[in-house]
C-alpha positions as CSV (number, residue, x, y, z in Angstrom):
1,M,-46.9,21.9,-15.5
2,A,-44.8,24.1,-17.9
3,S,-43.9,22.5,-21.2
4,R,-40.4,21.3,-21.8
5,D,-38.5,21.9,-25.1
6,P,-39.3,18.7,-27.2
7,V,-36.6,19.5,-29.8
8,A,-34.0,19.8,-27.1
9,D,-35.1,16.6,-25.5
10,L,-35.0,14.7,-28.8
11,R,-31.5,16.0,-29.6
12,R,-30.3,15.1,-26.1
13,I,-31.6,11.6,-26.6
14,A,-29.7,11.4,-29.9
15,F,-26.5,12.7,-28.2
16,L,-26.7,10.1,-25.5
17,L,-27.3,7.3,-28.0
18,E,-24.2,8.4,-30.0
19,R,-22.2,8.6,-26.8
20,A,-23.3,5.0,-26.0
21,N,-22.2,3.9,-29.5
22,E,-25.7,2.7,-30.4
23,A,-26.8,1.8,-33.9
24,T,-26.9,4.7,-36.4
25,Y,-30.6,4.1,-37.3
26,R,-31.7,4.8,-33.7
27,V,-29.7,8.0,-33.6
28,K,-31.1,9.1,-37.0
29,A,-34.7,8.5,-35.8
30,F,-34.3,11.1,-33.0
31,R,-32.3,13.6,-35.0
32,S,-34.8,13.4,-37.9
33,A,-37.7,13.8,-35.4
34,A,-36.0,16.8,-33.8
35,A,-35.6,18.5,-37.2
36,A,-39.2,17.8,-38.1
37,V,-40.6,19.0,-34.8
38,A,-38.5,22.2,-35.0
39,K,-40.5,23.3,-38.1
40,V,-43.9,22.9,-36.4
41,P,-45.5,25.8,-34.4
42,H,-45.9,25.0,-30.7
43,A,-49.7,25.3,-30.8
44,E,-49.9,22.8,-33.6
45,L,-47.6,20.4,-31.7
46,A,-49.8,20.6,-28.7
47,E,-53.0,20.0,-30.8
48,R,-51.4,17.0,-32.4
49,A,-50.2,15.6,-29.1
50,G,-53.8,15.9,-27.7
51,A,-55.2,14.2,-30.8
52,G,-52.6,11.5,-31.0
53,T,-51.5,12.5,-34.5
54,L,-47.8,13.5,-34.0
55,A,-46.7,10.3,-35.6
56,K,-48.3,11.5,-38.9
57,L,-45.7,14.2,-39.2
58,A,-43.0,13.2,-41.7
59,G,-39.9,12.1,-39.7
60,V,-41.8,11.4,-36.5
61,G,-42.5,7.8,-35.4
62,E,-44.4,6.3,-32.5
63,V,-41.5,6.3,-30.1
64,T,-40.4,9.9,-30.9
65,A,-44.0,11.0,-30.8
66,R,-44.4,9.6,-27.3
67,C,-41.2,11.6,-26.3
68,V,-42.7,14.8,-27.7
69,T,-46.0,14.3,-26.0
70,E,-44.3,13.8,-22.6
71,S,-42.1,16.8,-23.2
72,L,-45.0,19.0,-24.1
73,A,-46.7,17.9,-20.9
74,G,-43.7,19.1,-18.9
75,E,-42.4,15.6,-18.1
76,E,-38.9,14.4,-18.8
77,P,-39.4,11.8,-21.5
78,V,-39.2,8.2,-20.2
79,Y,-36.7,7.3,-23.0
80,L,-34.5,10.2,-21.9
81,R,-34.7,9.3,-18.3
82,R,-33.7,5.7,-19.0
83,L,-30.7,6.8,-21.0
84,L,-29.6,9.3,-18.3
85,S,-29.8,6.6,-15.6
86,T,-27.6,4.2,-17.6
87,K,-25.1,6.6,-19.2
88,G,-22.1,5.1,-17.5
89,T,-20.0,5.1,-14.4
90,D,-17.7,7.7,-13.1
91,L,-14.1,7.6,-14.2
92,P,-11.5,6.6,-11.7
93,A,-9.9,9.5,-9.9
94,E,-6.7,9.7,-12.0
95,A,-8.6,9.4,-15.3
96,A,-11.1,12.0,-14.1
97,A,-8.4,14.4,-13.3
98,L,-6.8,13.9,-16.8
99,R,-10.2,14.4,-18.4
100,A,-10.8,17.6,-16.4
101,A,-7.4,18.9,-17.7
102,L,-8.3,18.5,-21.4
103,R,-9.2,21.7,-23.1
104,G,-10.1,20.3,-26.5
105,D,-10.0,17.5,-29.0
106,L,-7.6,17.3,-31.9
107,H,-9.4,14.8,-34.1
108,V,-13.0,15.6,-35.1
109,H,-15.0,14.9,-38.4
110,S,-18.0,16.6,-40.0
111,D,-20.4,15.9,-42.8
112,W,-17.9,17.5,-45.2
113,S,-16.3,14.1,-45.2
114,D,-17.6,11.0,-43.5
115,G,-19.1,12.6,-40.3
116,G,-22.8,12.7,-39.8
117,S,-23.3,16.3,-38.7
118,P,-22.5,19.8,-39.8
119,I,-19.4,21.6,-38.5
120,E,-21.5,24.1,-36.5
121,E,-23.5,21.3,-34.8
122,M,-20.3,19.6,-33.8
123,A,-18.9,22.9,-32.5
124,L,-21.9,23.7,-30.4
125,A,-21.9,20.2,-28.9
126,A,-18.2,20.6,-28.0
127,A,-18.8,24.0,-26.4
128,E,-21.6,22.5,-24.3
129,L,-19.2,19.8,-23.1
130,G,-16.8,22.5,-21.9
131,H,-14.3,22.4,-24.7
132,E,-12.3,25.5,-25.5
133,Y,-11.5,24.3,-29.0
134,F,-11.5,21.4,-31.3
135,V,-9.5,20.7,-34.5
136,L,-11.7,19.9,-37.5
137,T,-9.9,17.0,-39.2
138,D,-11.9,15.8,-42.2
139,H,-10.2,13.3,-44.5
140,S,-7.9,14.0,-47.4
141,P,-8.6,13.2,-51.1
142,R,-7.1,9.7,-51.2
143,L,-9.8,8.3,-48.9
144,T,-12.6,8.5,-51.4
145,V,-14.8,6.1,-49.3
146,A,-14.9,8.8,-46.7
147,R,-15.5,11.7,-49.2
148,G,-12.0,13.1,-48.6
149,L,-11.6,16.8,-49.3
150,T,-9.9,17.8,-52.4
151,A,-7.6,20.9,-52.2
152,D,-10.5,23.1,-53.5
153,R,-13.0,21.7,-51.0
154,L,-10.5,22.2,-48.2
155,R,-10.0,25.8,-49.2
156,R,-13.8,26.3,-49.1
157,Q,-13.9,24.7,-45.7
158,L,-11.3,27.0,-44.4
159,D,-13.4,30.0,-45.5
160,H,-16.5,28.5,-43.9
161,V,-14.7,27.9,-40.6
162,A,-13.4,31.5,-40.5
163,K,-17.1,32.7,-40.7
164,L,-18.3,30.2,-38.1
165,N,-15.7,31.3,-35.6
166,E,-17.2,34.8,-35.8
167,Q,-20.6,33.4,-34.7
168,L,-19.6,30.8,-32.1
169,P,-20.0,31.4,-28.3
170,D,-17.2,33.3,-26.6
171,G,-14.5,31.0,-25.2
172,F,-14.7,28.4,-28.0
173,R,-13.0,28.2,-31.4
174,I,-12.6,25.8,-34.2
175,L,-9.0,25.2,-35.2
176,T,-8.3,24.2,-38.8
177,G,-6.9,20.8,-39.5
178,I,-7.0,17.6,-41.5
179,E,-6.7,13.9,-41.0
180,V,-4.3,13.4,-43.8
181,D,-3.5,10.0,-45.3
182,I,0.0,8.7,-44.9
183,L,0.6,7.4,-48.5
184,D,2.6,4.3,-49.5
185,D,5.9,6.2,-49.6
186,G,5.2,8.2,-46.3
187,S,4.2,11.4,-48.1
188,L,1.1,13.2,-47.0
189,D,-2.0,13.3,-49.1
190,Q,-2.6,17.1,-49.5
191,E,-0.8,20.0,-51.1
192,D,2.1,21.4,-49.0
193,E,0.8,24.9,-49.3
194,L,-2.5,23.9,-47.7
195,L,-0.9,21.8,-45.0
196,A,1.2,24.8,-44.1
197,R,-2.0,26.9,-43.6
198,L,-3.6,24.5,-41.2
199,D,-3.4,24.8,-37.4
200,V,-3.0,21.1,-36.7
201,V,-2.2,18.1,-39.0
202,V,-3.1,14.6,-37.9
203,G,-1.5,11.9,-40.1
204,S,-2.9,8.4,-40.3
205,V,-2.4,5.2,-42.2
206,H,-5.6,4.0,-43.9
207,S,-4.4,1.8,-46.7
208,K,-2.1,-1.3,-47.0
209,L,-2.4,-1.8,-43.3
210,R,-0.9,-5.3,-43.7
211,D,2.4,-4.1,-45.2
212,D,5.4,-5.9,-43.8
213,S,7.1,-4.4,-40.8
214,A,10.1,-2.9,-42.6
215,R,7.9,-1.2,-45.3
216,M,5.4,0.1,-42.7
217,T,8.2,1.4,-40.5
218,R,9.8,3.4,-43.4
219,R,6.4,4.8,-44.3
220,M,5.7,6.0,-40.8
221,L,9.2,7.4,-40.2
222,A,8.9,9.4,-43.4
223,A,5.6,10.9,-42.3
224,I,6.8,11.8,-38.9
225,A,9.8,13.6,-40.4
226,N,7.5,15.7,-42.5
227,P,7.4,19.2,-41.0
228,H,3.7,19.5,-41.6
229,L,2.7,16.5,-39.5
230,D,1.9,17.2,-35.8
231,V,0.1,14.1,-34.5
232,L,0.4,10.5,-35.5
233,G,-3.2,9.3,-35.6
234,H,-4.5,5.8,-34.5
235,M,-1.0,4.4,-34.8
236,T,-1.7,0.7,-35.3
237,G,-4.9,1.0,-37.4
238,R,-6.4,-1.8,-35.4
239,K,-10.2,-2.3,-34.9
240,V,-11.3,-4.1,-31.7
241,A,-15.0,-4.2,-32.5
242,A,-17.6,-3.1,-35.0
243,A,-18.7,0.5,-34.4
244,G,-22.3,1.0,-33.6
245,A,-22.9,4.6,-34.5
246,G,-21.6,7.5,-36.5
247,D,-20.8,6.9,-40.1
248,A,-20.8,4.2,-42.8
249,A,-17.0,3.9,-43.0
250,H,-16.8,3.0,-39.3
251,R,-20.1,1.2,-39.1
252,T,-19.1,-1.5,-41.6
253,A,-15.7,-2.1,-40.1
254,R,-15.0,-5.3,-38.1
255,T,-12.2,-6.4,-35.9
256,R,-8.7,-5.9,-37.5
257,P,-5.3,-6.7,-36.0
258,P,-2.8,-3.9,-35.5
259,S,-0.2,-3.2,-38.2
260,T,3.3,-4.3,-37.6
261,F,6.2,-1.9,-37.5
262,D,9.4,-1.2,-35.4
263,L,7.7,0.4,-32.4
264,E,10.9,1.7,-30.9
265,K,12.1,3.4,-34.0
266,V,8.7,5.0,-34.6
267,L,8.5,6.3,-31.0
268,A,12.1,7.5,-31.0
269,A,11.3,9.5,-34.2
270,C,8.2,11.0,-32.5
271,V,10.3,12.1,-29.6
272,E,13.2,13.5,-31.8
273,Q,10.8,15.4,-34.0
274,D,8.6,16.4,-31.1
275,K,5.4,14.9,-32.6
276,A,2.5,13.6,-30.5
277,V,1.2,10.0,-30.5
278,E,-2.6,10.0,-30.5
279,I,-4.5,8.0,-27.9
280,N,-7.7,7.3,-29.9
281,S,-10.8,7.1,-27.7
282,R,-13.2,5.5,-30.2
283,P,-14.6,2.3,-28.6
284,D,-13.9,0.4,-31.8
285,R,-10.2,1.5,-31.9
286,L,-8.7,2.2,-28.4
287,D,-5.4,2.7,-30.3
288,P,-2.6,2.2,-29.4
289,P,-3.0,-1.0,-27.3
290,K,-2.0,-0.5,-23.7
291,R,1.2,-2.4,-24.0
292,M,2.4,0.0,-26.8
293,L,1.1,3.0,-24.9
294,T,3.2,2.0,-21.9
295,V,6.3,1.8,-24.1
296,A,5.5,5.2,-25.5
297,V,5.3,6.6,-22.0
298,E,8.7,5.1,-21.2
299,A,10.1,6.5,-24.5
300,G,9.2,10.1,-23.5
301,C,6.5,10.7,-26.1
302,R,4.0,13.5,-26.1
303,F,0.4,12.5,-26.6
304,S,-3.0,13.8,-27.7
305,I,-6.2,12.2,-26.4
306,D,-8.8,12.5,-29.1
307,T,-12.2,11.1,-29.9
308,D,-12.1,10.8,-33.7
309,A,-15.7,11.8,-33.4
310,H,-18.0,11.5,-36.4
311,A,-21.2,12.7,-34.5
312,P,-21.9,15.1,-31.6
313,G,-22.4,12.4,-28.9
314,Q,-19.1,10.9,-29.8
315,L,-17.3,14.1,-28.6
316,D,-18.0,12.8,-25.1
317,W,-15.7,9.7,-25.6
318,L,-12.6,11.4,-24.2
319,G,-13.1,9.5,-21.0
320,N,-12.2,6.3,-22.8
321,G,-8.8,7.6,-23.8
322,C,-8.2,9.2,-20.4
323,E,-8.9,6.0,-18.6
324,R,-6.4,4.1,-20.7
325,A,-3.9,6.9,-20.5
326,A,-4.1,7.0,-16.7
327,L,-3.6,3.2,-16.5
328,C,-0.5,3.5,-18.5
329,G,1.1,6.4,-16.6
330,V,0.4,9.3,-19.0
331,S,0.6,12.5,-17.0
332,A,-1.3,15.6,-18.0
333,D,1.9,17.6,-18.8
334,R,2.6,15.1,-21.6
335,V,-0.8,15.7,-23.3
336,V,-0.8,18.5,-25.8
337,N,-4.6,19.1,-25.7
338,T,-4.4,20.1,-22.0
339,W,-2.7,23.3,-23.3
340,P,-4.6,26.5,-24.2
341,A,-5.0,27.0,-27.9
342,D,-2.2,29.6,-28.2
343,R,0.4,27.2,-26.7
344,L,-0.9,24.4,-28.8
345,L,-0.5,26.5,-32.0
346,A,3.0,27.6,-30.9
347,W,3.9,24.0,-30.7
348,T,2.5,23.0,-34.1
349,G,4.0,26.1,-35.6
350,S,7.4,25.0,-34.4
351,H,7.3,21.9,-36.6
352,G,7.3,24.0,-39.8
């Protein structure tokens, strides 16, 4: 039987573990093994598999060695087969239709801030999922725990993305962006000149989440009125469970109640300023809550359905947001990332 590609099998396992929100150490074991195996000539791998010495390679353990051995023998690794058989149920029809309409993801992180993978690895995974684009939204300077990008680092990232876009598969592009902190006074945590250069700006509250309702409302209204902001990220800041995979900042979080603010005023401002409300698909966020999402639909808001992905497998979390959106009556024509990139950029450009 012809040999399979053991590196591809190990990476596929890591992707599915990330998708299932499994613990980071399990994902890391398979990604590390894939990186180690990729450096070894095929003949040596086959020899080690026959001698039972694959686990002596740095970065390869007993479980990953077994997967490599099975792959080299032309067999789908048992570990991979088990993950594929339990990777989840199909979405309900309305949610599946909404998922099929999405062309991209407006909230994605890389290892330039608190993500776990390089930009190019995230981009290739998104292209394999059928995305036409994603917006790279690493954090802004204030969020030091997430290695937020200073102005100089963001400029370097913009140059790097421009080069990557010349190398990526046809039909896919990385759009430039940021998840910018909404500061205490509602201003945005990055230089105006840089914000103006970006394709998409997602603004989120990450600090003083327990501010009283009046103060939080003023803060959010000021941010929404800022011409650089396009999307209001994870609106309530709530956490519904500890994250299992991805990055240290999310892994250490526990449950957290939503912030309090005047929902009607905030939604009315989003409609007036033509800004989108994010439907965050992370299993530990699922923000906003369905009761708020229903009010936002009734208010006439636009939406973006995003993963807030910090690892390649998390890019496949869009179904979580689509299922909630469909339940609350969000139609595809109200979701800005169902649009082709040019229309999306025309919309974000209108805010400036």
